[in-house]
KOLKOL-282499 format. One record per residue: residue number from 1; residue in one letter; x, y, z of N, C-alpha, C in turn. Coordinates in steps of 0.05 Angstrom, whole numbers, plus 5000, padded with zeros to 4 digits. Atoms other than C-alpha are relative to their C-alpha. Layout:
N
<NUM, 'A', <X, Y, Z>, <X, Y, Z>, <X, Y, Z>>,
...
***
This chain:
276
<1, 'M', <4974, 5002, 5013>, <8074, 7112, 9291>, <5004, 5025, 4982>>,
<2, 'P', <4995, 4975, 5015>, <8107, 7172, 9255>, <4995, 4996, 4970>>,
<3, 'Y', <5004, 5000, 5029>, <8090, 7191, 9183>, <5017, 5021, 4987>>,
<4, 'E', <4988, 4979, 5016>, <8126, 7228, 9129>, <4978, 5012, 4982>>,
<5, 'W', <5021, 4987, 5015>, <8083, 7278, 9092>, <5011, 5012, 4974>>,
<6, 'P', <5025, 5014, 5003>, <8055, 7273, 9041>, <5003, 4970, 5002>>,
<7, 'P', <4999, 5029, 4997>, <8037, 7199, 9050>, <5013, 4987, 4975>>,
<8, 'L', <4987, 5015, 5022>, <8074, 7147, 9008>, <4979, 4991, 4980>>,
<9, 'V', <5018, 5008, 5021>, <8044, 7124, 8943>, <4988, 4972, 5006>>,
<10, 'P', <5013, 5025, 4993>, <7993, 7068, 8956>, <4992, 4985, 4975>>,
<11, 'G', <5010, 5016, 5022>, <7958, 7016, 8913>, <4970, 4997, 5002>>,
<12, 'D', <5029, 5006, 4999>, <7888, 6993, 8896>, <4994, 4982, 5024>>,
<13, 'S', <5006, 5014, 4975>, <7853, 6967, 8958>, <4998, 4969, 4996>>,
<14, 'D', <5002, 5029, 5005>, <7835, 6899, 8928>, <5027, 4987, 4994>>,
<15, 'E', <4973, 5011, 5007>, <7905, 6890, 8900>, <5017, 4998, 5024>>,
<16, 'I', <4985, 5001, 4975>, <7937, 6908, 8966>, <4992, 4978, 5018>>,
<17, 'A', <5010, 5022, 4983>, <7893, 6860, 9003>, <5009, 4973, 4990>>,
<18, 'R', <4991, 5025, 5012>, <7910, 6804, 8955>, <5030, 4996, 5005>>,
<19, 'R', <4971, 5003, 4996>, <7985, 6818, 8962>, <5006, 4993, 5029>>,
<20, 'V', <4995, 5007, 4972>, <7983, 6819, 9038>, <4992, 4972, 5006>>,
<21, 'A', <5009, 5027, 4996>, <7943, 6755, 9038>, <5019, 4980, 4989>>,
<22, 'A', <4982, 5019, 5012>, <7991, 6721, 8990>, <5026, 4998, 5015>>,
<23, 'V', <4974, 5000, 4985>, <8053, 6741, 9030>, <4996, 4984, 5026>>,
<24, 'L', <5004, 5014, 4974>, <8024, 6716, 9096>, <4993, 4970, 4995>>,
<25, 'E', <5006, 5028, 5006>, <7996, 6652, 9063>, <5026, 4985, 4994>>,
<26, 'E', <4974, 5013, 5007>, <8066, 6637, 9036>, <5016, 4995, 5025>>,
<27, 'A', <4985, 5004, 4975>, <8097, 6647, 9105>, <4987, 4978, 5017>>,
<28, 'W', <5014, 5021, 4985>, <8043, 6603, 9136>, <5004, 4973, 4987>>,
<29, 'Q', <4995, 5026, 5014>, <8054, 6549, 9083>, <5028, 4989, 5007>>,
<30, 'R', <4974, 5009, 4991>, <8128, 6547, 9101>, <4999, 4988, 5028>>,
<31, 'L', <5003, 5010, 4973>, <8107, 6537, 9173>, <4987, 4973, 5000>>,
<32, 'A', <5013, 5026, 5002>, <8060, 6480, 9154>, <5019, 4979, 4989>>,
<33, 'D', <4980, 5018, 5011>, <8116, 6449, 9112>, <5020, 4991, 5022>>,
<34, 'K', <4981, 5007, 4978>, <8163, 6451, 9172>, <4986, 4982, 5020>>,
<35, 'Q', <5015, 5018, 4981>, <8109, 6419, 9215>, <5000, 4971, 4989>>,
<36, 'R', <5000, 5027, 5011>, <8104, 6361, 9166>, <5028, 4987, 5002>>,
<37, 'A', <4973, 5011, 4997>, <8180, 6353, 9167>, <5005, 4990, 5028>>,
<38, 'V', <4998, 5009, 4972>, <8177, 6349, 9243>, <4986, 4973, 5004>>,
<39, 'I', <5015, 5025, 4997>, <8124, 6295, 9239>, <5014, 4976, 4988>>,
<40, 'V', <4986, 5022, 5014>, <8164, 6254, 9189>, <5024, 4992, 5016>>,
<41, 'R', <4977, 5006, 4984>, <8227, 6259, 9231>, <4993, 4985, 5025>>,
<42, 'F', <5008, 5012, 4975>, <8190, 6242, 9294>, <4991, 4971, 4996>>,
<43, 'A', <5009, 5027, 5005>, <8157, 6181, 9264>, <5024, 4981, 4993>>,
<44, 'D', <4977, 5016, 5007>, <8225, 6157, 9238>, <5016, 4992, 5025>>,
<45, 'N', <4985, 5004, 4975>, <8262, 6165, 9304>, <4998, 5024, 5017>>,
<46, 'P', <5003, 4976, 4983>, <8240, 6213, 9359>, <5025, 5009, 5014>>,
<47, 'R', <4977, 4993, 4984>, <8307, 6211, 9393>, <5024, 5011, 4984>>,
<48, 'T', <4978, 4991, 5016>, <8351, 6229, 9334>, <5005, 5030, 5002>>,
<49, 'P', <4995, 4971, 5000>, <8386, 6297, 9335>, <4987, 5014, 4977>>,
<50, 'Y', <5013, 4987, 5022>, <8355, 6310, 9267>, <4972, 5008, 5007>>,
<51, 'T', <5027, 4992, 4992>, <8286, 6310, 9299>, <5001, 5026, 5016>>,
<52, 'V', <4997, 4975, 4984>, <8309, 6363, 9348>, <5006, 5023, 4982>>,
<53, 'A', <4993, 4978, 5018>, <8340, 6404, 9293>, <4977, 5009, 4983>>,
<54, 'T', <5024, 4993, 5016>, <8277, 6400, 9250>, <4980, 5015, 5017>>,
<55, 'L', <5019, 4986, 4983>, <8235, 6421, 9309>, <5009, 5029, 5004>>,
<56, 'E', <4990, 4973, 4997>, <8279, 6482, 9319>, <4996, 5016, 4974>>,
<57, 'E', <5006, 4986, 5025>, <8270, 6499, 9245>, <4971, 5008, 5000>>,
<58, 'F', <5028, 4993, 4998>, <8196, 6497, 9258>, <4996, 5025, 5018>>,
<59, 'K', <5001, 4977, 4982>, <8206, 6545, 9316>, <5008, 5026, 4986>>,
<60, 'Q', <4991, 4977, 5015>, <8244, 6592, 9270>, <4979, 5009, 4980>>,
<61, 'A', <5021, 4993, 5019>, <8187, 6588, 9219>, <4977, 5016, 5014>>,
<62, 'I', <5020, 4985, 4985>, <8140, 6613, 9274>, <5009, 5029, 5002>>,
<63, 'R', <4990, 4973, 4998>, <8185, 6673, 9285>, <4999, 5014, 4974>>,
<64, 'T', <5001, 4988, 5027>, <8189, 6685, 9210>, <4971, 5009, 4994>>,
<65, 'F', <5028, 4993, 5004>, <8113, 6685, 9206>, <4993, 5026, 5015>>,
<66, 'R', <5005, 4976, 4984>, <8109, 6736, 9262>, <5013, 5024, 4988>>,
<67, 'Q', <4986, 4977, 5012>, <8160, 6780, 9228>, <4986, 5010, 4975>>,
<68, 'R', <5013, 4993, 5025>, <8123, 6778, 9162>, <4974, 5015, 5006>>,
<69, 'V', <5025, 4986, 4992>, <8057, 6797, 9196>, <5007, 5028, 5008>>,
<70, 'D', <4992, 4973, 4991>, <8092, 6855, 9230>, <5008, 5018, 4977>>,
<71, 'Q', <4991, 4984, 5024>, <8125, 6878, 9165>, <4976, 5008, 4983>>,
<72, 'E', <5023, 4994, 5017>, <8060, 6874, 9125>, <4982, 5020, 5014>>,
<73, 'A', <5018, 4982, 4986>, <8020, 6909, 9179>, <5012, 5028, 5000>>,
<74, 'R', <4988, 4974, 5000>, <8070, 6966, 9183>, <4999, 5014, 4972>>,
<75, 'Q', <5002, 4989, 5026>, <8073, 6976, 9108>, <4971, 5008, 4993>>,
<76, 'F', <5028, 4994, 5006>, <7997, 6974, 9104>, <4991, 5026, 5014>>,
<77, 'V', <5009, 4976, 4986>, <7985, 7027, 9158>, <5016, 5025, 4991>>,
<78, 'E', <4984, 4977, 5007>, <8042, 7071, 9133>, <4994, 5010, 4971>>,
<79, 'R', <5004, 4992, 5027>, <8024, 7070, 9059>, <4970, 5002, 4992>>,
<80, 'Q', <5027, 5002, 5010>, <7952, 7050, 9049>, <4980, 5016, 5016>>,
<81, 'L', <5020, 4986, 4984>, <7914, 7080, 9107>, <5000, 5030, 4995>>,
<82, 'P', <5001, 4971, 5005>, <7936, 7153, 9095>, <4986, 5006, 4973>>,
<83, 'H', <5012, 4996, 5027>, <7917, 7146, 9021>, <4969, 4998, 5001>>,
<84, 'L', <5029, 5005, 4999>, <7848, 7118, 9037>, <4986, 5021, 5017>>,
<85, 'Y', <5012, 4979, 4983>, <7834, 7167, 9093>, <4998, 5026, 4983>>,
<86, 'A', <5001, 4975, 5016>, <7852, 7225, 9046>, <4980, 4998, 4978>>,
<87, 'A', <5020, 5003, 5022>, <7809, 7196, 8990>, <4972, 5004, 5010>>,
<88, 'G', <5026, 4997, 4989>, <7749, 7192, 9035>, <4995, 5029, 5008>>,
<89, 'A', <5003, 4972, 4992>, <7761, 7262, 9063>, <4996, 5018, 4975>>,
<90, 'Q', <5002, 4984, 5024>, <7770, 7290, 8993>, <4973, 4997, 4987>>,
<91, 'A', <5027, 5004, 5011>, <7705, 7259, 8969>, <4979, 5016, 5015>>,
<92, 'A', <5019, 4984, 4984>, <7668, 7291, 9026>, <5003, 5029, 4995>>,
<93, 'A', <4995, 4971, 5006>, <7701, 7358, 9013>, <4988, 5008, 4974>>,
<94, 'E', <5011, 4993, 5026>, <7681, 7357, 8940>, <4970, 5002, 5001>>,
<95, 'T', <5029, 4999, 4998>, <7609, 7342, 8958>, <4991, 5025, 5014>>,
<96, 'L', <5007, 4976, 4984>, <7608, 7400, 9007>, <5010, 5026, 4987>>,
<97, 'G', <4989, 4976, 5013>, <7645, 7448, 8960>, <5021, 5013, 5016>>,
<98, 'V', <4978, 4989, 4984>, <7704, 7456, 9007>, <5026, 4985, 4991>>,
<99, 'T', <4974, 5013, 5006>, <7777, 7432, 9007>, <5008, 4982, 5023>>,
<100, 'F', <4989, 5017, 4979>, <7815, 7380, 9045>, <5031, 5004, 5001>>,
<101, 'T', <4971, 4999, 4995>, <7885, 7390, 9075>, <5006, 4984, 5025>>,
<102, 'W', <4992, 5016, 4977>, <7924, 7350, 9125>, <5005, 5018, 5024>>,
<103, 'T', <4997, 4984, 4975>, <7910, 7393, 9186>, <5007, 4983, 5023>>,
<104, 'T', <4993, 5015, 4975>, <7930, 7373, 9256>, <4977, 4981, 5008>>,
<105, 'F', <5023, 5017, 4994>, <7859, 7347, 9266>, <5000, 4974, 4985>>,
<106, 'H', <5000, 5025, 5016>, <7865, 7297, 9209>, <5025, 4984, 5006>>,
<107, 'R', <4976, 5015, 4993>, <7936, 7278, 9226>, <4997, 4984, 5026>>,
<108, 'D', <5005, 5013, 4974>, <7916, 7262, 9297>, <4981, 4977, 4996>>,
<109, 'A', <5020, 5021, 5004>, <7856, 7222, 9273>, <5014, 4976, 4986>>,
<110, 'L', <4987, 5022, 5014>, <7900, 7182, 9225>, <5019, 4986, 5018>>,
<111, 'Q', <4981, 5012, 4982>, <7952, 7170, 9279>, <4985, 4980, 5018>>,
<112, 'S', <5015, 5017, 4983>, <7899, 7140, 9324>, <4990, 4975, 4984>>,
<113, 'L', <5010, 5021, 5017>, <7869, 7099, 9267>, <5022, 4980, 4993>>,
<114, 'A', <4977, 5017, 5007>, <7938, 7072, 9247>, <5008, 4983, 5023>>,
<115, 'A', <4992, 5015, 4976>, <7956, 7052, 9318>, <4980, 4977, 5006>>,
<116, 'D', <5020, 5021, 4995>, <7890, 7015, 9327>, <5001, 4978, 4979>>,
<117, 'S', <5000, 5020, 5022>, <7895, 6981, 9259>, <5024, 4982, 5003>>,
<118, 'Y', <4975, 5016, 4997>, <7967, 6958, 9272>, <4997, 4980, 5022>>,
<119, 'V', <5003, 5018, 4977>, <7951, 6929, 9340>, <4979, 4978, 4993>>,
<120, 'D', <5021, 5020, 5006>, <7887, 6895, 9314>, <5010, 4980, 4980>>,
<121, 'F', <4989, 5019, 5020>, <7924, 6865, 9254>, <5018, 4979, 5014>>,
<122, 'L', <4983, 5019, 4986>, <7976, 6834, 9301>, <4983, 4982, 5017>>,
<123, 'R', <5016, 5017, 4982>, <7922, 6810, 9348>, <4986, 4978, 4984>>,
<124, 'R', <5013, 5021, 5017>, <7888, 6773, 9290>, <5020, 4977, 4994>>,
<125, 'S', <4980, 5021, 5006>, <7953, 6735, 9277>, <5008, 4984, 5024>>,
<126, 'Q', <4991, 5014, 4976>, <7963, 6714, 9349>, <4988, 4973, 5003>>,
<127, 'E', <5012, 5027, 4999>, <7914, 6656, 9343>, <5015, 4980, 4983>>,
<128, 'A', <4984, 5017, 5017>, <7955, 6628, 9286>, <5026, 4992, 5015>>,
<129, 'E', <4976, 5005, 4985>, <8018, 6634, 9328>, <4995, 4981, 5023>>,
<130, 'R', <5006, 5017, 4976>, <7984, 6603, 9388>, <4997, 4971, 4991>>,
<131, 'M', <5003, 5027, 5010>, <7966, 6541, 9347>, <5027, 4987, 4994>>,
<132, 'A', <4974, 5011, 5007>, <8036, 6533, 9321>, <5017, 4995, 5025>>,
<133, 'N', <4985, 5004, 4976>, <8067, 6542, 9389>, <4989, 4976, 5017>>,
<134, 'Q', <5012, 5023, 4986>, <8019, 6490, 9418>, <5012, 4974, 4989>>,
<135, 'F', <4988, 5023, 5012>, <8046, 6440, 9368>, <5029, 4997, 5009>>,
<136, 'Y', <4972, 5000, 4992>, <8118, 6458, 9385>, <5002, 4989, 5028>>,
<137, 'R', <4999, 5009, 4972>, <8105, 6448, 9459>, <4992, 4971, 5003>>,
<138, 'A', <5010, 5028, 4998>, <8067, 6383, 9448>, <5022, 4980, 4991>>,
<139, 'V', <4978, 5017, 5009>, <8125, 6353, 9409>, <5022, 4998, 5021>>,
<140, 'R', <4979, 5000, 4979>, <8175, 6374, 9462>, <4992, 4983, 5024>>,
<141, 'E', <5010, 5015, 4976>, <8131, 6345, 9517>, <4999, 4970, 4993>>,
<142, 'A', <5001, 5028, 5007>, <8121, 6280, 9479>, <5028, 4988, 5000>>,
<143, 'A', <4973, 5010, 5000>, <8195, 6273, 9468>, <5011, 4995, 5028>>,
<144, 'R', <4990, 5001, 4973>, <8208, 6284, 9542>, <4986, 4978, 5016>>,
<145, 'R', <5015, 5018, 4982>, <8152, 6241, 9572>, <4992, 4974, 4987>>,
<146, 'E', <5011, 5023, 5012>, <8126, 6192, 9521>, <5020, 4983, 4984>>,
<147, 'V', <4981, 5015, 5016>, <8185, 6172, 9478>, <5013, 4978, 5017>>,
<148, 'P', <4987, 5022, 4985>, <8219, 6133, 9535>, <4981, 4976, 5004>>,
<149, 'L', <5018, 5022, 4996>, <8156, 6090, 9539>, <4990, 4987, 4974>>,
<150, 'L', <5010, 5008, 5026>, <8148, 6076, 9465>, <5000, 4969, 4996>>,
<151, 'A', <4997, 5029, 5004>, <8170, 6003, 9469>, <4982, 4984, 5018>>,
<152, 'A', <5017, 5015, 4981>, <8118, 5985, 9522>, <4979, 4984, 4985>>,
<153, 'G', <5021, 5017, 5012>, <8067, 5930, 9507>, <5011, 4983, 4978>>,
<154, 'N', <4992, 5018, 5023>, <8068, 5888, 9444>, <5007, 5015, 4975>>,
<155, 'M', <4995, 4984, 5023>, <8082, 5946, 9398>, <5030, 5006, 4997>>,
<156, 'T', <4972, 4993, 5005>, <8150, 5958, 9366>, <5004, 5030, 5005>>,
<157, 'A', <4994, 4972, 4996>, <8184, 6024, 9381>, <4995, 5016, 4975>>,
<158, 'K', <5004, 4986, 5025>, <8180, 6042, 9307>, <4970, 5005, 4996>>,
<159, 'Q', <5029, 4997, 5003>, <8104, 6031, 9304>, <4989, 5020, 5020>>,
<160, 'A', <5009, 4983, 4979>, <8094, 6066, 9370>, <5007, 5029, 4993>>,
<161, 'A', <4992, 4973, 5008>, <8133, 6127, 9345>, <4982, 5010, 4978>>,
<162, 'K', <5018, 4992, 5022>, <8091, 6129, 9282>, <4973, 5008, 5010>>,
<163, 'N', <5026, 4994, 4989>, <8027, 6126, 9322>, <4999, 5026, 5015>>,
<164, 'L', <4998, 4975, 4985>, <8050, 6182, 9367>, <5002, 5024, 4981>>,
<165, 'A', <4997, 4978, 5020>, <8070, 6224, 9307>, <4973, 5005, 4986>>,
<166, 'D', <5026, 4997, 5013>, <8002, 6211, 9274>, <4981, 5015, 5019>>,
<167, 'R', <5018, 4987, 4981>, <7967, 6233, 9338>, <5007, 5030, 5002>>,
<168, 'L', <4992, 4972, 4998>, <8007, 6298, 9342>, <4990, 5015, 4975>>,
<169, 'A', <5009, 4987, 5025>, <7991, 6313, 9269>, <4970, 5005, 5000>>,
<170, 'A', <5030, 4998, 4999>, <7916, 6300, 9280>, <4991, 5021, 5019>>,
<171, 'E', <5009, 4981, 4980>, <7912, 6343, 9342>, <5010, 5028, 4995>>,
<172, 'H', <4989, 4973, 5004>, <7952, 6402, 9315>, <5002, 5006, 4970>>,
<173, 'K', <5001, 4994, 5028>, <7930, 6414, 9244>, <5004, 5030, 4995>>,
<174, 'L', <4995, 4973, 5006>, <7955, 6478, 9213>, <4989, 5008, 4972>>,
<175, 'T', <5012, 4994, 5026>, <7911, 6477, 9151>, <4983, 5025, 5002>>,
<176, 'H', <5017, 4977, 4996>, <7866, 6531, 9180>, <5007, 5013, 5027>>,
<177, 'V', <4999, 4987, 4974>, <7868, 6582, 9236>, <4973, 4994, 5013>>,
<178, 'I', <5025, 5006, 4986>, <7817, 6559, 9287>, <4997, 5019, 5023>>,
<179, 'Y', <5004, 4980, 4980>, <7791, 6616, 9329>, <4986, 4988, 5025>>,
<180, 'R', <5010, 5011, 4974>, <7768, 6608, 9401>, <4970, 4994, 4998>>,
<181, 'N', <5028, 5006, 5004>, <7695, 6609, 9377>, <4995, 4976, 4982>>,
<182, 'G', <5002, 5024, 5017>, <7709, 6548, 9334>, <5001, 5004, 4970>>,
<183, 'A', <4999, 4994, 5029>, <7710, 6583, 9267>, <5027, 4992, 4988>>,
<184, 'R', <4976, 5009, 5014>, <7760, 6553, 9217>, <5004, 5018, 4976>>,
<185, 'V', <4996, 4980, 5021>, <7790, 6605, 9171>, <5028, 4997, 4988>>,
<186, 'P', <4974, 5001, 5013>, <7847, 6597, 9120>, <5015, 5026, 5005>>,
<187, 'V', <4984, 4977, 4995>, <7905, 6645, 9132>, <4996, 5021, 4979>>,
<188, 'R', <5005, 4981, 5021>, <7895, 6677, 9064>, <4974, 5015, 5004>>,
<189, 'A', <5026, 4988, 4997>, <7822, 6690, 9079>, <4999, 5021, 5022>>,
<190, 'W', <5001, 4980, 4978>, <7832, 6724, 9146>, <5018, 5024, 4994>>,
<191, 'A', <4982, 4978, 5006>, <7891, 6765, 9121>, <4986, 5020, 4980>>,
<192, 'E', <5013, 4984, 5020>, <7852, 6790, 9060>, <4976, 5015, 5012>>,
<193, 'A', <5023, 4987, 4988>, <7789, 6804, 9101>, <5009, 5022, 5019>>,
<194, 'A', <4990, 4980, 4981>, <7829, 6841, 9154>, <5009, 5025, 4985>>,
<195, 'T', <4990, 4978, 5015>, <7862, 6885, 9102>, <4978, 5016, 4987>>,
<196, 'L', <5022, 4986, 5012>, <7798, 6902, 9066>, <4983, 5014, 5021>>,
<197, 'T', <5015, 4988, 4978>, <7763, 6916, 9132>, <5013, 5026, 5008>>,
<198, 'K', <4986, 4976, 4992>, <7816, 6966, 9153>, <5000, 5021, 4978>>,
<199, 'S', <5001, 4981, 5022>, <7816, 6997, 9084>, <4973, 5015, 5000>>,
<200, 'A', <5026, 4988, 5000>, <7741, 7010, 9087>, <4997, 5019, 5024>>,
<201, 'V', <5002, 4983, 4976>, <7745, 7038, 9158>, <5016, 5026, 4996>>,
<202, 'A', <4983, 4976, 5004>, <7802, 7086, 9138>, <4986, 5019, 4981>>,
<203, 'Y', <5013, 4982, 5019>, <7764, 7113, 9078>, <4976, 5014, 5013>>,
<204, 'N', <5024, 4988, 4987>, <7700, 7123, 9118>, <5008, 5019, 5022>>,
<205, 'A', <4992, 4982, 4979>, <7738, 7155, 9175>, <5007, 5028, 4988>>,
<206, 'G', <4994, 4974, 5014>, <7765, 7208, 9126>, <4974, 5014, 4992>>,
<207, 'T', <5026, 4988, 5008>, <7694, 7220, 9099>, <4986, 5012, 5024>>,
<208, 'L', <5015, 4991, 4977>, <7663, 7226, 9167>, <5014, 5023, 5015>>,
<209, 'N', <4986, 4979, 4986>, <7717, 7269, 9198>, <4999, 5027, 4984>>,
<210, 'R', <5001, 4975, 5016>, <7717, 7319, 9140>, <4971, 5011, 5001>>,
<211, 'T', <5027, 4991, 4997>, <7641, 7321, 9144>, <4995, 5013, 5027>>,
<212, 'R', <5003, 4989, 4973>, <7643, 7333, 9219>, <5014, 5027, 5002>>,
<213, 'Q', <4984, 4975, 4999>, <7697, 7386, 9210>, <4985, 5023, 4986>>,
<214, 'A', <5015, 4980, 5014>, <7651, 7423, 9162>, <4974, 5009, 5014>>,
<215, 'G', <5024, 4993, 4984>, <7596, 7426, 9215>, <4975, 4985, 4991>>,
<216, 'V', <5023, 5015, 5009>, <7551, 7376, 9179>, <4997, 4975, 5019>>,
<217, 'T', <5004, 5020, 4980>, <7519, 7326, 9226>, <4986, 4974, 4990>>,
<218, 'T', <5013, 5024, 5010>, <7484, 7276, 9180>, <5013, 4991, 4973>>,
<219, 'V', <4989, 5012, 5024>, <7506, 7229, 9124>, <4980, 4980, 4989>>,
<220, 'E', <5015, 5021, 5013>, <7472, 7184, 9073>, <5018, 4976, 4998>>,
<221, 'V', <4985, 5025, 5001>, <7492, 7111, 9074>, <4997, 4987, 4973>>,
<222, 'F', <5000, 5015, 5025>, <7512, 7074, 9011>, <5010, 4972, 5006>>,
<223, 'D', <4993, 5027, 4992>, <7513, 6999, 9020>, <4985, 4980, 4982>>,
<224, 'G', <5015, 5021, 5014>, <7489, 6933, 8992>, <4971, 5001, 5008>>,
<225, 'A', <5029, 4998, 4995>, <7413, 6929, 8987>, <4992, 4982, 5024>>,
<226, 'D', <5007, 5018, 4978>, <7411, 6871, 9037>, <5016, 5003, 5025>>,
<227, 'C', <4981, 4998, 4977>, <7464, 6895, 9085>, <4986, 5015, 5023>>,
<228, 'G', <5011, 4988, 4976>, <7440, 6910, 9156>, <5018, 5020, 5012>>,
<229, 'W', <4984, 4978, 4989>, <7464, 6968, 9198>, <5022, 4991, 5018>>,
<230, 'T', <4980, 5009, 4982>, <7501, 6932, 9253>, <5013, 4973, 4993>>,
<231, 'T', <4990, 5025, 5011>, <7509, 6863, 9221>, <4986, 4997, 4972>>,
<232, 'H', <5012, 5004, 5027>, <7493, 6837, 9151>, <4971, 4992, 5003>>,
<233, 'Q', <5027, 5010, 4997>, <7431, 6803, 9179>, <4981, 5019, 5015>>,
<234, 'D', <5016, 4981, 4985>, <7406, 6864, 9218>, <4976, 5008, 4982>>,
<235, 'P', <5023, 4992, 5016>, <7334, 6878, 9195>, <4999, 5031, 4995>>,
<236, 'D', <4998, 4971, 5005>, <7351, 6953, 9200>, <5019, 5003, 4976>>,
<237, 'K', <4983, 4999, 5024>, <7376, 6959, 9128>, <5013, 5028, 4998>>,
<238, 'A', <4984, 4976, 5000>, <7430, 7011, 9117>, <4998, 5017, 4975>>,
<239, 'N', <4998, 4986, 5025>, <7428, 7030, 9044>, <4980, 5022, 4996>>,
<240, 'R', <5016, 4976, 5006>, <7402, 7100, 9026>, <4986, 5011, 5025>>,
<241, 'T', <5010, 4988, 4976>, <7385, 7115, 9099>, <5017, 5024, 5007>>,
<242, 'V', <4985, 4977, 4990>, <7407, 7179, 9133>, <5005, 4996, 5030>>,
<243, 'R', <4992, 5004, 4973>, <7446, 7173, 9198>, <5016, 5024, 5010>>,
<244, 'T', <4983, 4979, 4990>, <7482, 7220, 9244>, <5029, 4992, 4996>>,
<245, 'V', <4972, 5006, 5002>, <7557, 7226, 9237>, <5010, 4982, 5022>>,
<246, 'E', <4992, 5016, 4977>, <7564, 7197, 9306>, <4992, 4971, 4997>>,
<247, 'E', <5009, 5027, 5005>, <7522, 7136, 9288>, <5017, 4986, 4979>>,
<248, 'A', <4984, 5011, 5022>, <7562, 7126, 9224>, <5028, 4993, 5010>>,
<249, 'A', <4973, 5005, 4990>, <7628, 7131, 9262>, <5000, 4975, 5018>>,
<250, 'E', <5002, 5024, 4984>, <7603, 7076, 9309>, <4998, 4975, 4983>>,
<251, 'W', <5003, 5023, 5018>, <7586, 7030, 9251>, <5009, 5007, 4972>>,
<252, 'P', <4989, 4994, 5027>, <7632, 7048, 9192>, <4997, 4977, 4981>>,
<253, 'I', <5006, 5024, 5016>, <7622, 6977, 9167>, <4984, 4981, 5019>>,
<254, 'S', <5016, 5018, 4983>, <7577, 6920, 9191>, <5011, 4971, 4999>>,
<255, 'H', <4990, 5027, 5001>, <7617, 6858, 9171>, <5026, 5000, 4983>>,
<256, 'P', <4975, 5001, 5016>, <7684, 6836, 9140>, <4993, 5002, 4970>>,
<257, 'R', <5003, 4996, 5028>, <7691, 6856, 9067>, <4977, 5019, 4993>>,
<258, 'C', <5023, 4982, 5004>, <7635, 6907, 9076>, <5009, 5024, 4982>>,
<259, 'R', <4994, 4979, 5019>, <7633, 6960, 9021>, <4985, 5026, 5007>>,
<260, 'R', <5016, 4976, 4991>, <7595, 7013, 9061>, <5015, 5026, 4995>>,
<261, 'G', <4989, 4973, 5003>, <7606, 7086, 9045>, <4980, 5020, 5009>>,
<262, 'F', <5018, 4978, 4990>, <7577, 7153, 9067>, <5003, 5025, 4983>>,
<263, 'G', <4999, 4974, 5014>, <7560, 7219, 9035>, <4988, 5022, 5017>>,
<264, 'P', <5011, 4978, 4984>, <7549, 7286, 9071>, <4972, 5008, 4991>>,
<265, 'R', <5027, 4991, 5006>, <7477, 7308, 9075>, <4993, 5025, 5017>>,
<266, 'P', <5006, 4975, 4984>, <7475, 7380, 9101>, <4971, 5008, 4998>>,
<267, 'D', <5028, 4993, 5004>, <7404, 7386, 9074>, <4981, 4986, 5019>>,
<268, 'T', <5018, 5016, 4982>, <7377, 7335, 9125>, <5005, 5006, 5029>>,
<269, 'M', <4994, 4995, 4972>, <7406, 7364, 9189>, <4975, 5010, 5015>>,
<270, 'G', <5023, 4992, 4985>, <7353, 7370, 9242>, <4974, 4985, 4993>>,
<271, 'R', <5024, 5016, 5008>, <7305, 7323, 9206>, <5003, 4972, 5010>>,
<272, 'P', <4999, 5027, 4989>, <7286, 7254, 9231>, <5013, 4980, 4981>>,
<273, 'G', <4988, 5022, 5015>, <7322, 7191, 9207>, <4990, 4974, 5011>>,
<274, 'P', <4978, 5002, 5020>, <7344, 7139, 9189>, <4991, 5004, 4971>>,
<275, 'G', <5009, 4997, 5028>, <7302, 7140, 9125>, <4985, 5026, 4996>>,
<276, 'L', <5013, 4974, 5006>, <7279, 7204, 9093>, <4985, 4998, 4973>>,
***
């Protein structure tokens, strides 16, 4: 996506992450509120036009959530990523005693990073949308197939409708995003983690690219004492080790909310690693 230069004024990484998370949580809460309204209407009378209207309001809330995710993702990659990339590149430049400017090399790198971050951010939200759409389709299908049979047996139509509504609510909970691997994550948590992750990657990309541009091939890793190289549990501990720029670019972070950083080490080029 195109940029205006210089980049727009950004904010503190933690503050930005909290704001993005709060905005998306609020949009998701409206979606959950609309779901509860659908359940109440359905239990009262599945055939009433009010039930259909409330269901369509729920559908609109899904679209609103998608729009807010898109809006927040665009603002994040247009404002925050350039700032963080430049901050990382400037830190590397100061260490090496050189300068940093937005050359074509860095603009192209940022363009690629922004595109990947934007797509990944939207991909993370798709599971939330998928769950909401499943509920929408389930209610529509229940109204079409099951409502005509509600009075069957010894149960009153009112009680049968309530039972059906309770079942829909139990099977389609929107309290958490449930990923395909079974992990249950609140919307605020995944939004904040995604934003912090992309922030760390952008900063480190700036550091590594300016280091590479200067002809330096090794960096020192700054990380939590217990943080592993490829995952937090990796026995190959990352902190204070020396890695090649290529290795660091492959693992700019090892887990969500990772605070990993790098520093150029021109004095270690050609010497064995990771620890020196």
